[in-house]
C-alpha positions as CSV (number, residue, x, y, z in Angstrom):
1,M,0.4,-1.6,8.0
2,T,-0.4,0.4,11.6
3,A,-4.0,1.2,12.8
4,A,-3.6,4.3,12.3
5,Q,-2.4,4.5,8.3
6,T,-5.5,5.0,5.8
7,I,-6.2,3.1,2.6
8,D,-6.3,5.5,0.4
9,E,-4.7,6.1,-3.1
10,A,-1.2,7.9,-2.0
11,F,-0.7,5.0,0.3
12,I,-1.4,2.6,-2.4
13,R,0.9,4.3,-4.5
14,T,3.2,4.4,-2.0
15,L,3.4,0.7,-1.6
16,L,3.3,0.5,-5.5
17,R,6.6,2.2,-5.5
18,A,8.0,-1.1,-4.4
19,V,7.3,-3.0,-7.4
20,I,10.1,-2.2,-10.0
21,D,9.7,-2.4,-14.0
22,P,12.6,-4.8,-14.1
23,E,13.8,-3.9,-17.8
24,V,14.1,-0.5,-16.9
25,G,14.8,-0.3,-12.8
26,I,12.4,2.5,-11.7
27,N,9.3,1.8,-10.4
28,I,6.0,1.5,-11.6
29,V,4.6,4.5,-10.4
30,D,7.6,6.8,-11.3
31,L,7.6,5.4,-14.9
32,G,4.0,5.8,-15.1
33,L,2.4,2.9,-15.6
34,I,-0.6,3.6,-13.1
35,Y,-3.5,4.8,-14.3
36,A,-6.3,5.2,-11.6
37,V,-6.6,4.0,-7.9
38,E,-9.2,3.3,-6.0
39,T,-10.7,2.8,-2.4
40,S,-12.7,1.4,-0.1
41,P,-13.1,0.1,3.0
42,E,-13.4,-3.5,1.4
43,R,-11.7,-3.1,-1.9
44,V,-8.2,-1.9,-3.5
45,F,-9.2,-1.2,-7.2
46,I,-5.9,-0.5,-9.7
47,R,-6.1,0.5,-13.6
48,M,-2.7,0.6,-15.1
49,T,-0.7,-0.4,-18.0
50,M,2.6,-1.9,-19.4
51,T,5.1,0.2,-21.6
52,S,4.3,-2.5,-24.2
53,P,1.6,-4.7,-25.4
54,A,4.7,-7.0,-25.7
55,C,6.3,-6.4,-22.1
56,P,8.0,-9.7,-21.2
57,M,8.5,-8.9,-17.8
58,G,4.7,-8.2,-17.2
59,D,3.5,-11.4,-15.3
60,L,6.4,-10.8,-13.3
61,I,5.2,-7.2,-12.8
62,M,1.6,-8.4,-11.6
63,D,3.0,-11.0,-9.7
64,D,5.2,-8.6,-7.4
65,I,2.0,-6.5,-7.2
66,D,0.4,-8.9,-5.7
67,R,3.3,-9.4,-3.4
68,V,3.6,-6.1,-2.5
69,L,-0.3,-5.3,-1.4
70,D,-0.8,-9.0,0.2
71,E,2.0,-8.2,2.8
72,A,0.2,-4.5,3.5
73,L,-2.8,-4.9,3.4
74,P,-5.7,-6.7,6.0
75,A,-6.5,-9.8,4.4
76,H,-10.9,-9.0,3.8
77,I,-9.5,-6.2,1.8
78,R,-9.9,-7.4,-2.2
79,V,-7.3,-6.4,-5.0
80,D,-8.4,-6.2,-8.0
81,V,-5.8,-4.7,-11.0
82,E,-7.1,-4.1,-14.5
83,L,-4.4,-4.3,-17.5
84,V,-5.5,-1.9,-20.0
85,W,-4.2,-0.5,-23.5
86,D,-5.9,2.5,-23.8
87,P,-4.9,4.8,-23.5
88,P,-1.1,3.5,-24.7
89,W,2.0,4.6,-22.7
90,T,4.0,7.5,-23.6
91,P,7.2,8.9,-22.0
92,E,5.3,11.7,-20.9
93,R,3.3,9.6,-18.8
94,M,6.8,9.2,-16.5
95,E,7.6,11.6,-13.7
96,G,10.3,14.2,-13.6
97,G,13.1,11.8,-12.2
98,A,11.9,9.1,-14.1
99,R,12.4,10.8,-17.4
100,S,15.7,12.4,-16.2
101,H,16.9,9.1,-15.3
102,F,16.8,7.8,-19.2
103,G,17.4,11.7,-20.2
104,W,14.5,12.5,-21.3
105,T,12.7,15.6,-21.2
106,P,9.5,17.0,-22.1
107,E,8.9,18.6,-25.4
108,P,7.9,21.9,-24.6
């Protein structure tokens, strides 16, 4: 991170694009797992979900989030990640490129 970079939602989402769900090979942002990102000078708060409560890769994904953010953010910034199940994840939450990867199109 350079001194000129602002730690805002866009910056955090860019960082989180480096976290790949290993089951599907798509990053967690494009997959639609990130519900909210809030930032302040002292804290980053992320609300997210998994594709299923039984996701076997959940711990690995959470560890990757910690690793990516720890490497990029100053040490004084606290990162809190809240894992939620409501609303449940659905394929409609994916960005267009991710849906296309699976051959899915939005329903009219």
